[in-house]
C-alpha positions in Angstrom: -11.2 -15.6 -14.4 -7.8 -14.3 -15.5 -5.3 -13.9 -12.7 -4.4 -10.3 -13.5 -7.2 -7.7 -13.4 -4.9 -5.1 -15.0 -4.4 -7.4 -18.1 -8.2 -7.8 -18.3 -8.7 -4.1 -18.6 -5.5 -3.5 -20.7 -3.9 -1.0 -18.3 -0.6 -0.9 -16.5 -0.3 -1.5 -12.7 0.4 2.2 -12.2 -2.7 3.3 -14.1 -4.7 6.1 -12.5 -8.4 5.7 -11.5 -9.4 7.8 -14.5 -7.4 5.6 -16.9 -9.0 2.4 -15.4 -12.4 3.9 -15.7 -11.9 4.9 -19.4 -10.6 1.5 -20.2 -13.6 -0.2 -18.5 -16.1 2.0 -20.3 -14.5 1.3 -23.7 -14.5 -2.5 -23.1 -18.0 -2.4 -21.7 -19.3 -0.9 -25.0 -17.5 -3.6 -27.0 -18.5 -6.6 -24.9 -22.0 -5.8 -23.6 -24.3 -8.7 -24.6 -26.8 -6.3 -26.2 -24.2 -5.1 -28.7 -21.9 -8.1 -29.1 -23.3 -11.4 -30.4 -20.1 -13.4 -29.7 -21.1 -16.1 -27.1 -17.8 -15.5 -25.2 -18.5 -11.7 -24.9 -20.9 -12.1 -21.9 -18.3 -14.0 -19.9 -15.6 -11.5 -20.6 -18.1 -8.7 -19.8 -18.6 -10.2 -16.3 -14.8 -10.5 -15.9 -14.0 -6.9 -16.6 -16.9 -5.8 -14.4 -15.3 -7.6 -11.4 -11.9 -6.3 -12.3 -13.2 -2.7 -12.5 -15.1 -3.1 -9.2 -11.8 -4.1 -7.5 -9.4 -1.6 -9.1 -11.7 1.4 -9.0 -11.8 1.2 -5.2 -8.5 2.3 -3.6 -8.7 0.1 -0.5 -9.7 -3.0 -2.5 -7.0 -2.2 -5.1 -4.3 -2.2 -2.4 -5.5 -5.5 -1.1 -5.5 -7.0 -4.6 -2.0 -5.7 -5.3 -0.8 -7.3 -2.1 -2.7 -10.6 -1.9 -4.2 -11.1 -5.4 -7.8 -12.0 -6.1 -8.1 -14.0 -2.9 -7.5 -10.9 -0.9 -10.5 -9.1 -2.3 -12.9 -12.0 -2.8 -12.8 -12.5 -6.5 -16.4 -13.5 -6.8 -17.8 -10.7 -4.7 -19.9 -8.0 -6.1 -23.5 -9.1 -6.7 -25.7 -7.4 -4.2 -22.7 -5.5 -2.8 -21.9 -1.8 -2.6 -22.9 -1.3 -6.2 -26.4 -2.5 -5.7 -28.5 -5.6 -6.4 -27.8 -5.7 -10.1 -24.1 -6.5 -9.9 -20.8 -4.6 -10.1 -20.4 -1.5 -12.1 -24.0 -1.0 -13.2 -23.8 2.7 -12.9 -20.8 2.8 -15.1 -22.5 0.6 -17.7 -25.2 3.2 -17.8 -22.5 5.8 -18.1 -21.0 4.0 -21.0 -24.2 3.7 -23.0 -26.5 6.5 -21.8 -24.1 9.3 -20.6 -24.9 9.0 -16.9 -28.7 8.5 -17.1 -30.7 5.3 -16.9 -31.8 3.9 -20.3 -35.4 5.2 -19.6 -34.4 8.7 -18.6 -34.3 8.1 -14.8 -33.2 6.0 -11.9 -29.4 6.3 -12.5 -29.0 10.0 -12.4 -26.6 11.4 -9.9 -27.6 14.0 -7.3 -26.0 17.4 -7.5 -24.0 19.1 -4.8 -20.4 20.3 -4.2 -17.8 17.8 -5.5 -15.7 15.8 -3.1 -12.2 17.1 -2.5 -9.2 15.3 -4.0 -7.3 12.5 -2.2 -3.8 13.5 -1.1 -0.6 11.5 -0.6 2.4 11.9 1.6 5.5 9.8 2.4 6.5 9.0 6.0 10.0 7.6 6.9 10.0 5.1 9.7 12.7 3.5 11.8 12.8 -0.3 11.6 11.7 -0.8 15.2 8.7 1.6 14.7 7.5 -0.6 11.8 7.8 -3.7 14.0 6.3 -2.5 17.2 4.1 0.4 16.0 4.4 4.1 16.8 2.6 7.4 16.6 4.1 9.9 14.2 3.2 13.3 12.6 3.0 14.2 9.0 2.9 17.7 7.5 1.3 18.5 4.2 0.0 21.6 2.4 -3.4 21.1 1.0 -6.8 22.9 0.4 -8.7 23.4 3.7 -12.1 24.9 4.4 -12.0 28.6 4.3 -12.7 29.9 7.9 -14.0 33.2 6.7 -17.0 31.8 4.8 -17.1 28.4 6.5 -16.6 26.7 3.1 -19.6 28.2 1.4 -17.6 30.4 -0.9 -20.0 33.3 -0.3 -19.1 36.6 1.3 -20.0 36.7 5.0 -23.6 37.8 5.4 -24.6 36.2 2.1 -25.2 32.7 1.0 -25.1 30.7 -2.3 -28.4 30.7 -4.3 -30.0 27.8 -6.1 -28.9 27.5 -9.7 -31.7 28.7 -11.9 -30.7 26.5 -14.9 -30.8 23.1 -13.2 -33.0 24.0 -10.2 -30.4 22.8 -7.7 -30.2 19.3 -9.2 -26.6 19.9 -10.5 -27.6 18.2 -13.8 -29.4 19.0 -16.9 -31.1 16.5 -19.2 -31.1 16.5 -22.9 -33.1 14.4 -25.4 -31.3 13.0 -28.5 -32.2 10.7 -31.3 -30.2 7.5 -31.8 -30.6 4.2 -33.7 -32.4 2.9 -30.7 -34.9 5.7 -30.6 -35.2 8.7 -28.4 -32.7 8.7 -25.6 -32.5 11.0 -22.5 -29.0 11.9 -21.3 -27.9 13.8 -18.3 -24.7 15.8 -17.6 -23.3 18.4 -15.2 -25.0 21.7 -15.3 -22.8 24.1 -17.3 -23.7 27.1 -15.1 -23.1 25.7 -11.6 -20.6 23.0 -12.6 -22.8 20.3 -11.0 -22.9 21.9 -7.6 -26.6 22.9 -7.8 -25.9 26.4 -6.4 -24.1 29.6 -7.6 -22.2 32.2 -5.6 -23.1 35.7 -6.7 -21.0 37.5 -4.0 -17.8 35.5 -3.5 -15.8 35.5 -0.3 -12.8 37.8 -0.6 -10.4 35.4 1.2 -11.0 32.3 -1.0 -12.5 34.1 -4.0 -15.6 32.0 -3.9 -13.9 28.6 -3.9 -14.7 27.9 -0.2 -11.2 26.7 0.5 -7.7 27.9 0.6 -4.3 26.2 0.8 -2.6 25.9 4.2 -0.1 23.6 6.0 -1.6 20.9 8.2 -0.1 18.5 10.6 -1.8 15.1 11.2 -1.0 12.5 13.8 -0.6 9.0 12.3 -1.0 5.8 14.4 1.4 3.2 12.9 0.1 -0.3 13.6 2.6 -3.0 14.6 3.9 -5.1 11.7 3.7 -2.7 8.8 6.3 -3.1 6.1 8.1 -0.9 3.6 5.7 0.2 0.9 2.6 -0.1 3.1 0.0 2.6 2.7 -2.3 3.9 5.5 -5.6 5.7 4.8 -6.7 8.7 6.9 -10.3 9.2 6.0 -11.4 12.8 5.6 -7.9 14.2 6.0 -7.4 15.0 2.3 -8.3 18.2 0.4 -11.5 20.0 1.2 -14.1 20.1 -1.5 -15.1 23.2 -3.4 -17.8 25.3 -1.7 -18.5 22.9 1.1 -17.8 19.6 -0.6 -16.7 16.7 1.5 -13.0 16.2 2.3 -11.0 13.6 0.4 -8.7 11.1 2.1 -5.0 11.2 2.9 -2.9 8.3 1.9 0.4 7.9 3.9 3.0 5.8 2.1 5.5 4.3 4.6 9.2 4.1 3.9 10.9 1.8 6.4 14.6 2.3 7.0 16.8 -0.8 6.9 18.1 -2.2 10.2 21.9 -2.5 10.8 21.6 -6.2 11.8 18.2 -7.7 10.9 16.4 -8.2 7.7 12.7 -9.0 7.3 11.3 -12.1 5.5 7.6 -11.8 5.8 6.9 -11.8 9.5 10.2 -13.4 10.4 13.5 -11.6 11.1 16.8 -13.1 9.8 20.3 -12.5 10.9 23.8 -14.0 10.5 26.0 -14.4 13.6 29.7 -15.1 13.1 31.5 -17.2 15.7 35.1 -18.5 15.9 36.0 -22.1 15.3 36.7 -22.6 19.0 33.1 -21.8 20.0 31.7 -23.8 17.1 33.8 -26.8 18.1 33.4 -26.6 21.9 30.1 -24.9 22.2 29.2 -21.6 23.8 26.5 -19.5 25.6 26.3 -16.2 23.8 24.5 -13.0 25.0 22.5 -12.2 21.8 20.7 -8.9 21.3 17.2 -9.1 19.9 14.7 -6.3 19.2 13.1 -7.3 22.6 16.4 -7.2 24.6 19.3 -9.5 25.4 18.7 -13.3 25.3 20.9 -16.3 25.7 21.8 -18.1 22.5 23.1 -21.6 23.1 25.6 -22.9 20.6 26.0 -26.7 20.9 29.5 -28.2 20.5 30.2 -29.2 16.8 28.0 -26.5 15.3 28.6 -26.1 11.6 28.2 -23.1 9.3 24.7 -22.7 8.0 22.9 -24.1 11.1 19.8 -22.0 11.9 18.6 -21.3 15.4 14.9 -20.2 15.7 13.9 -17.8 18.5 10.2 -18.1 18.5 8.0 -15.0 18.9 10.9 -12.6 18.4 9.9 -11.6 14.9 7.4 -9.1 13.5 3.8 -9.0 14.8 1.0 -10.0 12.4 -1.1 -7.1 11.2 -4.4 -8.9 11.7 -3.7 -11.0 14.8 -1.7 -11.3 18.0 0.9 -13.8 16.8 4.4 -12.8 16.0 7.0 -14.2 13.6 10.3 -15.8 14.6 13.9 -14.6 14.6 16.1 -16.9 12.5 19.8 -16.8 13.4 22.1 -18.4 10.9 25.6 -19.4 12.2 28.7 -18.7 10.2 31.9 -20.3 11.5 35.0 -18.1 10.9 38.4 -19.7 10.6 41.2 -17.6 12.0 43.1 -15.7 9.3 46.2 -14.4 11.1 47.8 -16.8 13.5 50.5 -16.2 16.1 53.3 -18.8 16.2 51.8 -20.3 19.4 48.4 -20.6 17.8 49.8 -22.2 14.7 51.7 -24.7 16.7 48.6 -25.6 18.7 46.6 -26.1 15.6 49.3 -28.3 14.1 49.3 -30.4 17.2 45.5 -30.7 16.9 45.8 -31.7 13.2 48.4 -34.3 14.1 46.2 -35.7 16.9 43.2 -36.0 14.5 45.3 -37.3 11.6 44.4 -34.4 9.4 46.6 -33.7 6.4 47.7 -30.0 6.5 50.3 -27.9 4.6 53.8 -27.9 6.1 55.1 -24.7 7.7 57.8 -22.7 6.0 61.3 -22.7 7.4 61.3 -19.2 8.7 58.0 -19.7 10.5 59.3 -23.0 12.0 62.3 -21.3 13.5 60.1 -18.6 15.0 57.9 -21.2 16.6 60.9 -23.0 18.1 62.1 -19.7 19.5 58.7 -19.0 21.1 58.9 -22.2 23.1 62.5 -21.7 24.4 
């Protein structure tokens, strides 16, 4: 199996669901074993079926984008949500028979109002809220169920009637001749648009649509450990469907603000702490501020630049578990830049005691040092 499902289907990583579906149908026609005698076609057909099954489902696609094939179970599919005949069988029938089974039945879709569209909104989070979790509100304008007609689209006191053309099925079947013989295809009813019912007296508030656009505020529970770019799904909080159709979902894209001190590396936090050469040489006990509060950071004598101190359990909580990452503190030893005469004299005495070769002082500085000790 190729590592990249997008390459298998010949689409970009930003492709929409419709683009993925069109690419799959096109390749399914080309590679189906019944129409392609190439021995390798069957294996490729299976590969694109698994790729489509993953990328056509928003939740599985997000897991694949984050974790790769291992995150979605690359071999899953047979006997799963698509039925006992393997992944994407309904779309194979779509590709070859226009939505109906090859024998005129069994794969037809039931009528009814279409599901509402999924909606998206961005939510800005403080760094600490992403680490520890929070509850935040999002506001969005979207189609909601019309309260006047309760989503039916019909004027109060009336109700939609069964479509006379499709008998409420939402689909009409047509017989056509092909090279394989007589074929039965099914498509949405042109009169009711696949809903199975028609509104003869539409509601005056929503004009028969059964929904109208309003502002809504939703509460979002942010789990601990989310990262910048994470997406949360609020089931049923998307757009209302036309004439009583089910609501879509709301996808909340998280934008985590950077922290002034800490950076995130997976579930660990990293930070550089600068200390003077005196503390690095002699050691020190520092009051160090973590996201959980102040803790003591012990700097041993002789600490060098680049040494990393690990504060266990002071990082980011794991999304699927109780463990937390660590806080990694890297020490940077700062040499003094501007020295007073007394400080320079003390350092030169230390250099002489250690036998270190240092640059000589200039004459003007030497006279100032002598004057400071008079």
